[in-house]
C-alpha positions in Angstrom: 8.5 19.4 13.7 9.9 18.2 10.3 11.3 20.7 7.9 9.6 21.0 4.6 12.6 22.7 2.9 15.4 20.2 2.2 18.9 21.2 3.3 22.0 21.1 1.2 23.2 18.2 3.3 20.1 16.3 2.4 20.7 16.8 -1.3 24.4 15.8 -0.8 23.5 12.6 1.1 21.1 11.5 -1.7 23.1 12.6 -4.8 24.4 9.1 -5.6 21.3 7.0 -5.0 20.4 4.0 -7.2 17.0 5.2 -8.4 15.3 1.8 -8.3 13.4 -0.1 -5.7 15.7 -1.9 -3.2 13.3 -4.9 -3.3 13.5 -5.2 -7.1 17.2 -4.6 -7.2 17.8 -8.3 -6.5 19.9 -10.8 -8.5 17.2 -13.4 -7.7 14.6 -11.4 -9.6 13.0 -13.8 -12.1 13.5 -13.3 -15.8 10.5 -11.7 -17.5 7.9 -14.1 -18.7 6.9 -13.9 -22.4 4.3 -11.4 -23.6 1.0 -12.7 -24.9 1.6 -14.0 -28.3 -1.7 -15.5 -29.4 -5.5 -15.0 -29.1 -6.9 -17.0 -26.3 -10.1 -18.0 -24.5 -10.1 -18.4 -20.7 -12.4 -19.2 -17.8 -11.0 -16.2 -15.9 -8.7 -13.3 -16.8 -7.0 -11.3 -14.1 -5.6 -7.9 -15.1 -2.6 -6.8 -13.1 0.1 -8.9 -11.4 0.5 -7.0 -8.2 -0.7 -8.5 -5.0 -4.4 -8.1 -5.7 -4.1 -9.8 -9.0 -1.7 -12.5 -7.8 -3.9 -13.4 -4.8 -7.0 -13.4 -7.1 -5.5 -15.8 -9.5 -4.1 -18.0 -6.7 -7.4 -18.3 -4.7 -9.3 -18.9 -8.0 -6.9 -21.6 -9.1 -7.1 -23.4 -5.7 -11.0 -23.2 -5.7 -11.4 -24.1 -9.3 -8.5 -26.3 -10.4 -10.1 -27.1 -13.8 -10.4 -23.4 -14.8 -8.1 -22.0 -17.5 -6.8 -18.8 -15.8 -4.8 -16.0 -17.5 -3.0 -13.3 -15.6 -2.0 -10.3 -17.7 0.6 -7.8 -16.5 1.4 -4.6 -18.4 5.0 -4.4 -17.1 6.7 -6.9 -14.7 5.3 -8.8 -11.8 5.4 -6.5 -8.7 6.8 -3.7 -10.9 4.2 -1.3 -9.5 3.2 -0.6 -5.9 3.6 -4.2 -4.9 7.4 -4.0 -5.3 7.8 -0.4 -4.2 6.1 -0.3 -0.8 7.6 -0.5 2.7 6.8 -4.1 3.3 4.2 -3.5 6.1 1.5 -6.2 6.2 -1.2 -4.8 8.4 -4.3 -6.7 9.5 -6.3 -3.5 9.0 -8.7 -3.6 6.0 -9.6 0.1 6.4 -6.3 1.9 6.2 -5.9 1.9 9.9 -8.2 1.7 13.0 -9.2 5.4 13.2 -10.2 5.6 9.5 -12.3 2.5 9.8 -13.9 3.6 13.1 -14.8 7.0 11.6 -16.4 5.5 8.4 -17.9 2.1 9.5 -18.3 2.3 13.3 -21.0 -0.4 13.4 -18.9 -2.8 11.3 -15.6 -2.4 13.1 -15.9 -5.5 15.2 -16.5 -7.6 12.1 -13.8 -5.7 10.1 -11.3 -6.2 12.8 -12.0 -9.9 13.0 -11.9 -10.4 9.3 -8.7 -8.4 9.1 -6.9 -10.5 11.7 -8.2 -13.7 10.1 -6.9 -12.6 6.7 -3.5 -11.8 8.1 -3.3 -15.1 9.9 -4.3 -17.0 6.7 -1.7 -15.1 4.7 1.0 -16.0 7.2 -0.1 -19.7 7.1 0.0 -19.6 3.3 3.5 -18.1 3.1 4.7 -21.0 5.4 2.7 -23.6 3.5 4.1 -22.5 0.1 7.7 -22.2 1.5 8.0 -18.6 0.2 11.3 -17.1 1.5 10.3 -13.5 1.9 11.5 -12.5 5.4 7.9 -12.7 6.7 8.1 -11.6 10.4 5.2 -10.9 12.8 7.0 -7.9 14.2 4.0 -5.6 15.0 3.9 -1.9 14.3 4.6 1.1 16.5 2.8 4.4 15.9 4.9 7.1 17.6 4.0 10.6 18.7 6.7 13.1 17.8 4.8 16.1 19.2 3.0 16.5 22.5 -0.4 17.0 21.0 -0.1 13.6 19.3 0.2 11.8 22.6 -3.4 12.5 23.5 -4.5 11.2 20.1 -2.6 7.9 20.7 -4.0 7.6 24.2 -7.5 8.1 22.9 -7.0 5.7 20.0 -5.7 3.1 22.5 -8.8 3.4 24.6 -11.0 2.9 21.6 -9.0 -0.1 20.4 -9.1 -1.8 23.8 -12.9 -1.3 24.0 -13.2 -3.2 20.7 -10.9 -6.0 21.8 -7.7 -5.0 20.0 -4.6 -6.1 21.8 -2.8 -2.8 21.4 -0.4 -1.5 24.0 0.4 2.1 24.9 4.1 2.9 25.5 5.4 5.9 27.4 8.2 8.1 26.1 10.7 6.1 28.2 9.3 2.8 27.1 9.4 3.6 23.4 12.8 5.1 23.6 14.1 2.0 25.3 12.7 0.0 22.5 13.7 2.2 19.5 16.1 5.0 20.5 14.9 8.2 19.0 15.0 11.5 21.0 11.9 12.8 19.3 9.5 10.1 20.6 7.0 11.3 23.1 4.8 8.2 23.4 3.7 5.3 21.2 1.0 2.7 20.4 2.1 -0.8 19.6 -0.1 -3.0 17.4 1.1 -6.6 17.4 -1.2 -7.6 14.5 1.2 -6.4 11.7 3.9 -8.3 9.8 6.9 -7.0 7.8 8.0 -8.7 4.6 10.2 -8.4 1.5 7.2 -7.6 -0.8 9.0 -8.4 -4.1 10.0 -11.8 -2.9 6.5 -12.5 -1.7 5.1 -11.6 -5.1 7.6 -13.7 -6.9 6.8 -16.6 -4.6 3.1 -16.3 -5.3 3.9 -16.2 -9.0 5.9 -19.5 -8.8 2.9 -21.1 -7.1 0.7 -19.9 -9.9 3.1 -21.5 -12.4 2.7 -24.8 -10.5 -1.1 -24.5 -10.5 -1.1 -24.1 -14.3 -2.0 -20.4 -14.4 -0.8 -18.7 -17.6 1.1 -15.5 -16.7 2.0 -13.0 -19.4 4.2 -10.0 -18.6 4.7 -6.8 -20.8 1.1 -7.5 -21.9 -0.8 -4.3 -21.3 -4.6 -4.5 -21.8 -5.7 -1.5 -23.8 -9.4 -2.1 -24.1 -12.3 -4.1 -22.6 -15.3 -4.8 -24.7 -18.5 -6.5 -23.7 -19.3 -9.2 -26.2 -22.5 -10.6 -24.7 -21.6 -13.7 -22.7 -17.9 -12.8 -22.8 -15.6 -9.8 -22.2 -12.9 -9.3 -24.9 -9.6 -7.9 -23.7 -7.3 -6.3 -26.3 -3.6 -6.8 -25.8 -1.6 -5.5 -28.7 -2.4 -7.5 -31.8 -4.0 -10.3 -29.7 -6.9 -10.7 -27.4 -8.2 -12.8 -24.6 -12.0 -13.5 -24.2 -13.5 -14.7 -20.9 -16.9 -14.7 -19.1 -15.0 -13.6 -15.9 -12.6 -10.7 -15.5 -11.0 -9.2 -12.3 -9.5 -5.8 -12.8 -6.7 -5.1 -10.4 -4.6 -2.2 -11.9 -4.9 0.2 -9.0 -3.1 3.4 -9.6 -2.5 2.8 -13.3 -4.8 4.6 -15.8 -8.2 3.0 -15.4 -9.6 0.8 -18.2 -13.1 1.8 -17.0 -14.3 5.4 -17.3 -16.2 5.1 -14.1 -13.0 4.8 -12.1 -11.4 8.1 -13.4 -13.1 10.2 -10.8 -12.8 7.7 -8.0 -9.1 7.3 -7.7 -6.1 9.7 -7.8 -2.5 8.5 -8.3 -0.2 10.2 -5.8 3.5 9.5 -5.5 5.2 8.3 -2.4 9.0 8.2 -1.9 11.4 5.9 -0.1 15.1 5.8 0.9 17.1 2.8 2.1 20.4 3.1 4.0 23.5 1.0 3.7 23.7 -1.9 6.2 24.3 -0.6 9.6 27.4 -1.5 11.6 27.1 -3.3 14.9 27.8 0.0 16.7 25.2 1.9 14.7 22.6 -0.8 15.4 23.3 -0.8 19.1 22.8 3.0 19.1 19.2 2.6 18.1 18.2 -0.7 19.6 15.2 -1.8 17.6 15.9 -5.5 18.2 12.3 -6.5 17.4 12.4 -5.0 13.9 9.0 -3.5 14.4 7.5 -1.4 11.7 7.3 2.2 12.8 5.1 5.1 11.7 4.8 8.6 13.1 1.5 10.2 14.0 1.6 13.3 11.8 -0.8 14.2 9.1 2.1 13.8 6.7 3.7 10.8 8.2 6.8 8.7 7.8 7.0 4.9 7.9 10.2 2.9 8.5 11.5 -0.5 9.3 14.7 -2.6 9.4 15.4 -5.0 6.5 16.7 -8.5 6.8 20.3 -7.4 6.1 20.3 -4.6 8.7 19.4 -1.5 6.6 16.7 1.0 7.5 14.0 1.7 5.0 12.6 5.3 5.5 9.7 6.6 3.5 6.6 8.7 3.4 5.7 12.3 4.2 5.2 13.5 0.7 2.2 12.6 -1.4 2.8 14.2 -4.8 0.1 14.5 -7.4 1.3 15.3 -10.9 -2.0 16.3 -12.5 -3.7 14.8 -15.5 -0.8 12.7 -16.9 0.0 11.4 -13.5 1.6 8.0 -13.8 5.0 8.1 -15.6 8.3 6.4 -15.1 10.1 9.8 -14.6 8.0 10.5 -11.6 9.7 7.5 -9.8 12.5 9.9 -9.0 12.2 13.2 -7.0 15.4 14.7 -5.8 13.6 17.2 -3.5 11.6 14.4 -1.8 14.7 12.3 -1.4 16.7 15.2 0.2 13.7 16.0 2.5 13.5 12.4 3.6 17.3 12.3 4.3 16.9 15.4 6.6 13.9 13.8 8.4 15.9 10.6 8.9 18.6 12.5 10.7 16.0 14.4 12.8 14.6 11.0 13.8 18.0 9.3 14.4 20.7 11.9 14.9 23.1 9.2 16.1 23.0 7.9 12.5 23.8 11.2 10.8 26.8 9.6 9.0 24.9 6.7 7.5 24.8 6.7 3.7 21.8 5.9 1.6 22.0 3.5 -1.3 18.5 3.4 -2.9 15.8 5.9 -3.5 12.6 5.4 -5.4 9.0 6.4 -5.8 5.8 4.8 -6.8 2.2 5.6 -7.4 -0.5 5.0 -4.8 -4.1 4.7 -5.8 -5.8 6.9 -3.2 -9.5 7.5 -3.0 -11.6 9.8 -0.8 -12.2 7.2 1.9 -8.6 5.9 1.9 -9.5 2.2 1.6 -10.4 -0.3 -1.1 -13.7 -0.2 -2.9 -15.3 -2.7 -5.3 -17.7 -2.6 -8.2 -19.0 -4.5 -11.2 -19.0 -3.8 -15.0 -20.1 -5.5 -18.2 -23.3 -6.8 -16.6 -21.4 -8.5 -13.7 -18.8 -10.2 -15.9 -16.1 -7.8 -14.7 -15.3 -7.0 -11.1 -12.9 -4.2 -10.1 -11.2 -3.2 -6.8 -9.1 -0.1 -6.3 -8.4 2.8 -3.9 -6.2 1.1 -1.2 -4.3 4.3 -0.5 -1.3 2.3 1.0 -1.6 -0.5 3.5 -2.6 -2.7 0.6 -0.2 -5.6 1.1 -2.4 -7.2 3.7 -5.7 -5.9 2.4 -5.0 -7.2 -1.1 -5.8 -10.8 -0.3 -9.1 -9.8 1.3 -9.8 -7.7 -1.8 -9.1 -10.7 -4.0 -11.4 -13.0 -2.0 -14.1 -10.4 -2.0 -13.7 -9.9 -5.8 -14.1 -13.6 -6.4 -17.3 -13.6 -4.3 -18.7 -10.8 -6.3 -17.7 -12.3 -9.6 -19.4 -15.6 -8.8 -22.5 -13.9 -7.4 -22.0 -15.3 -3.9 -23.6 -13.7 -0.9 -20.9 -13.9 1.8 -19.9 -12.2 5.0 -17.5 -10.1 2.9 -20.0 -9.0 0.2 -22.6 -8.0 2.8 -20.2 -5.4 4.4 -21.4 -1.8 4.0 -17.7 -1.1 3.2 -17.9 -3.5 0.2 -21.4 -2.4 -1.0 -20.5 1.4 -1.1 -18.2 3.6 -3.1 -16.1 6.6 -2.1 -17.2 10.1 -3.1 -15.6 11.2 -6.4 -12.8 13.7 -6.8 -13.7 16.8 -8.8 -12.4 17.1 -12.4 -9.4 19.1 -13.4 -8.3 21.8 -12.8 -10.3 21.8 -9.6 -8.8 18.4 -8.6 -5.3 19.8 -8.6 -6.4 22.9 -6.7 -8.2 20.8 -4.0 -5.2 18.5 -3.6 -2.7 21.3 -3.3 -4.8 23.3 -0.9 -5.5 20.2 1.2 -1.8 19.2 1.3 -0.8 22.7 2.4 -3.5 22.6 5.1 -2.3 19.3 6.4 1.3 20.7 6.7 0.0 23.7 8.5 -1.9 21.4 10.9 1.3 19.5 11.7 3.0 22.8 12.4 0.2 24.1 14.6 -0.2 21.3 17.1 -2.8 19.4 15.0 -5.2 22.3 14.7 -7.3 21.7 11.6 -8.4 24.7 9.6 -11.9 25.4 8.2 -11.0 23.6 4.9 -9.9 20.4 6.7 -13.0 20.4 9.0 -15.2 20.8 5.9 -13.6 17.8 4.2 -13.9 15.8 7.4 -17.6 16.6 7.6 -18.0 15.4 4.0 -16.1 12.2 4.4 -13.4 13.4 2.0 -9.7 13.8 2.5 -6.2 13.3 1.2 -3.7 11.1 2.9 0.0 10.5 2.6 
C-alpha cells in the first residue's frame, strides 16, 4: 500500500524542514533550570523529567508534602520522548487493546477499568492545575487502508464490545465522511483517547512541582548508582544526591542498571508537521472533531490536527541504530522524512501542495511485550519502569503511581497485576539483536504487502510472545 522507497518529490518537500520538535519550538518554552551544584540528601530522588518522572514527583509530593524531593534531568524537561511524540493520550495501559488481550486476557477487564480511570484522573488534574496544553477528549480512529484490515477491525470491535469498551465501527462511507481520505476502507473509533500538546503538558507539571517545593535540576545527568546500605548514592558530575528512595524513569536512554540492557531497545520514530492549513484545505478533509488517527498496518502511521490547524504525521519507520543507539544525530533522517511526505500525499492527495515546516525523530524504549514493565534494585530502594513502546503519555501516570506503590512496599490493585509482576523476554545480544530486528522489520513490511500474511518467522515470534513494533 505505502511505498517504502521515497520519491524525489518527497525529498524535495522535506528539504527545508526545521529539524526540531514542533512542540519544543515554542517561544513559551521555559528557560533551563540550573544544574545540580551541590551534594544533597533527599527523601526521594526521581531520575528523568519526562512524563513518568514528572508524574512520579508530583504524586509523591502530593501524598508526602513534607518529603524533600529531587528531580534530576540529564538534558531538558520533555527533551526526550515526552516532547517528541504525537500527543496521543490513550487510556490503554497495554499498548493497545489487542496487545493487552493477547498477553493478559484474564486481566483485561481490570486493565481497561484502571486505564479509563487513569485517563479521567489525568484530565481532571490538567483542569485542576490550569495547564493550558490543548487537552481535548477527541477519541482515536484506527483506519483500515487495505481490505484485509477491515476484518481485523471488525473482529477487534466485537472483542472490545464483549468487554464493555464503548468502541464504534465505521464503514468506509462513514469514516470518509468524517475524515476525507480515499484510501480508507473502514475504521474503529475509540472515544477514550485525548490529544494534547505534550511539551506544554510537561512544562505545566513542572510548574506545579515548583509550587510544591520539588527541586528540579536540568542538565544533570546521573552517571552512577551506588548502594550505600540504607541509602542509594547518585553521582551527578562532581556532586551527588543520596536518598533511601529512587525512581528510575530514563526509558530509552542508556540504562543505569545493567539488568535493563537486554530488556529494552531504543528505536527511532520520525514525525512531520505541515504548515497551517487554509480554510479551503481544511474543508477538503473535514476532520472537524480533531480525532487522533492511526492506520492498521504492521508498520503504521499516526496523525492528528494541532491547535493551530496543522497536521502532524508520523510513524511507519522504527529504526534501530545498533549498539550506540541514542545520539542527537539520529533525530534527523532525510529518508524517513521523504518517505513520510510521500505517505502523507497518498493519504490526503487533495493536500499534495501543502508544505512541511518541522521534521524530527526521537527514541522509543521498546520491549518484547510492547508495554511498560517494573522492577526493583538496591534491595528495594530503587524502582524502575521502562519499555512503553509508544502510547506512554497516558500510561506514564499509571506507571508513576505503580512505581510509588512498589517503592513504599504497598500491596495494591496495581502491584498485584500479573502485568506489573512480570518482565518481558530479553532481546538477544549483538550482533544477533541487529539481525533479529532487521529480519523482523523486513518481515513486517512483507506482511503489509501481502494482505497481512505473516511468514514463519513472525509466527514463531508470535508463539514466543516476542515481537517488534513501530
